[in-house]
C-alpha positions as MATLAB code, in Angstrom:
seq = 'MDLLTLVKKSRSYRRFNENHQIDRKLLFELVELAQYSPTGSNLQPLKFWLSNSPEMNNQIFPQLAWAGALETWDGPEEGERPSAYIIILNDNEIRKSPGIDHGIAAQSIMLGAAEKGLGGCMVGSIKREALQKILNIPEQYEILLVLALGKPTEKVVTEPIGEDGDIRYYRDDDDVHHVPKRSLKELIINEV';
ca = [
      32.130   21.168  -57.883;
      29.221   23.459  -58.442;
      25.621   22.154  -57.853;
      24.860   22.938  -61.638;
      27.759   20.795  -62.571;
      26.881   18.098  -60.363;
      23.138   18.238  -61.985;
      24.516   18.123  -65.488;
      27.078   14.922  -64.831;
      24.253   12.884  -63.128;
      23.049   11.664  -66.215;
      21.123    8.346  -67.318;
      23.987    5.672  -67.769;
      23.361    2.573  -69.214;
      26.341    0.886  -69.194;
      29.509    0.361  -66.987;
      32.349   -1.680  -65.707;
      30.730   -4.611  -64.017;
      33.853   -5.473  -62.844;
      34.168   -1.943  -60.336;
      32.765   -3.103  -57.133;
      30.741   -0.596  -55.106;
      30.570   -1.738  -51.054;
      27.892   -1.877  -48.994;
      29.135    1.336  -46.715;
      28.926    3.611  -49.986;
      25.441    1.934  -50.184;
      24.499    2.733  -46.997;
      25.864    6.146  -47.369;
      23.765    7.067  -50.656;
      20.748    5.758  -48.471;
      21.425    8.263  -45.916;
      21.342   10.937  -48.671;
      17.753    9.990  -48.786;
      17.475    9.693  -45.519;
      17.882   13.417  -44.672;
      15.898   14.012  -47.821;
      12.251   15.704  -47.214;
       9.129   13.181  -47.393;
       5.251   14.444  -47.113;
       4.065   14.614  -43.879;
       7.092   13.465  -42.321;
       6.181   10.018  -42.727;
       9.327    8.569  -44.320;
       6.964    5.522  -45.539;
      10.397    4.501  -48.197;
      12.560    1.532  -47.476;
      15.576    0.351  -49.647;
      17.002   -2.863  -50.373;
      20.429   -3.144  -51.777;
      22.386   -5.335  -53.659;
      26.242   -5.431  -54.541;
      26.655   -9.023  -54.885;
      27.475  -10.294  -58.634;
      24.790  -13.371  -57.702;
      22.179  -11.309  -56.377;
      22.619   -8.425  -58.981;
      22.032  -11.072  -61.879;
      18.639  -11.817  -59.829;
      17.833   -8.474  -60.415;
      18.731   -7.322  -64.002;
      16.651   -9.235  -66.183;
      13.829   -7.800  -63.957;
      14.389   -4.506  -65.270;
      13.943   -2.949  -68.992;
      16.224   -1.158  -70.390;
      16.013    2.598  -73.173;
      12.666    2.271  -74.556;
      13.465    5.077  -76.873;
      16.837    2.537  -78.316;
      14.159   -0.140  -79.776;
      17.019   -2.093  -81.197;
      19.110   -2.263  -78.207;
      18.328   -4.892  -75.418;
      20.596   -3.268  -72.291;
      23.839   -3.442  -71.495;
      25.413   -6.829  -72.016;
      27.583   -8.965  -69.635;
      30.290   -7.033  -68.537;
      28.658   -3.878  -68.856;
      25.963   -4.359  -66.237;
      25.467   -2.358  -62.923;
      27.683   -3.664  -60.254;
      24.865   -2.538  -57.801;
      21.456   -1.591  -57.010;
      19.320    0.033  -54.716;
      15.298   -0.668  -54.847;
      13.017    1.763  -53.471;
      10.213    0.583  -51.611;
       7.355    1.872  -50.068;
       6.081    0.790  -46.864;
       2.344    0.625  -47.512;
       1.797   -0.036  -43.747;
       3.285    3.496  -42.868;
       1.173    5.245  -45.923;
      -0.581    3.597  -49.204;
       0.713    6.273  -51.534;
       4.801    7.468  -51.136;
       3.685   10.875  -53.393;
       6.622   11.842  -54.927;
       8.979   10.878  -51.956;
      10.658    8.159  -53.777;
      11.599   10.743  -56.758;
      12.912   13.134  -54.464;
      15.335   10.414  -52.526;
      16.060    9.050  -55.945;
      17.517   12.317  -57.436;
      19.627   12.865  -53.991;
      20.691    9.356  -54.238;
      22.021    9.850  -57.849;
      23.447   13.542  -57.073;
      25.703   11.964  -54.602;
      26.356    8.397  -56.248;
      27.567   11.563  -59.441;
      29.520   13.056  -56.692;
      31.466    9.720  -55.814;
      32.415    9.167  -59.325;
      29.623    6.795  -59.924;
      26.626    6.832  -62.668;
      23.051    5.416  -62.298;
      19.933    5.042  -64.046;
      16.182    5.244  -62.570;
      14.358    2.360  -64.035;
      10.793    2.502  -63.315;
      10.032   -0.353  -66.157;
      10.514   -3.043  -64.097;
       8.507   -6.561  -63.605;
       7.609   -5.667  -60.228;
       5.913   -9.197  -59.011;
       8.799  -11.585  -60.246;
      11.642   -9.234  -58.409;
       9.233   -9.016  -55.220;
       8.949  -13.203  -55.613;
      12.794  -13.865  -56.765;
      13.750  -11.416  -53.451;
      11.361  -12.374  -51.350;
      10.163   -8.657  -50.565;
       7.993   -8.942  -47.876;
       4.276   -8.150  -49.204;
       3.770   -5.069  -47.369;
       6.573   -3.326  -49.201;
       5.831   -1.871  -53.050;
       8.564   -1.641  -55.375;
       8.690    1.905  -56.948;
      12.315    2.079  -58.927;
      15.239    0.510  -58.900;
      18.474    2.334  -58.981;
      21.297    0.876  -61.173;
      24.483    1.901  -60.037;
      28.012    1.398  -61.476;
      31.502    2.602  -62.871;
      29.969    4.562  -66.125;
      31.841    3.240  -69.266;
      29.619    5.313  -71.966;
      29.308    8.990  -72.688;
      26.259   10.847  -71.929;
      25.804   14.482  -73.827;
      23.041   17.053  -73.345;
      22.341   19.174  -76.817;
      19.508   21.334  -77.671;
      16.510   20.002  -79.203;
      16.377   19.892  -83.017;
      14.518   21.890  -85.185;
      12.277   19.050  -85.888;
      11.248   18.811  -82.220;
      12.176   15.360  -81.738;
      13.042   14.770  -77.901;
      13.952   11.194  -78.273;
      17.639   10.111  -76.729;
      19.668    8.252  -79.465;
      22.823    6.658  -80.012;
      25.222    7.997  -82.714;
      27.765    5.768  -85.077;
      30.629    6.313  -82.370;
      28.361    4.946  -79.523;
      27.678    8.131  -77.939;
      24.252    8.694  -76.072;
      22.578   11.827  -76.996;
      19.770   13.426  -74.856;
      18.014   16.753  -76.190;
      16.939   19.305  -73.568;
      14.314   21.947  -74.071;
      15.640   25.417  -73.373;
      14.937   27.429  -70.054;
      12.978   30.001  -72.846;
      10.481   27.216  -73.828;
      10.273   26.039  -69.908;
       9.620   29.280  -68.207;
       6.533   30.677  -69.392;
       6.536   33.874  -67.824;
       9.268   36.723  -68.151;
       9.894   38.148  -64.828;
];
């Protein structure tokens, strides 16, 4: 699969087959992609908290907010929730601010998940204090992102932004998730 196809396949999925197990070995392989991703000054301040057990997943799930643009949707129902999570942490004893390291690492992980036939969602809307306490994550670690992973059960499509300029994602009557994207002509501000 070429890189553009892989990137297009790596969408934000929010509904999964919760019974599809993701083993720890695969989670380690995904974190290995982050291990070899670029990091500012090569300080490598990121750490990772892995979960693939239903018990721990059930503690993580209520600490996340899903799809803010879908105002009438409270998130995945039982049976369609993620079957694994990777929580990206910053080790404040190594560096106080991770810069953009966690974004680079998250994208590497998500591309790896897509290549393995999985889907995921980078969740930034997190009840951080509650999650840190529930999981007993030491204070030196700051929760940056939660990557929700699973076998997608929903269809996500990209499309050009309409004439009204609305960029909000939405679900149609057939429950297809639509993600409007700006054109290359709009993104590139100079012509070569």
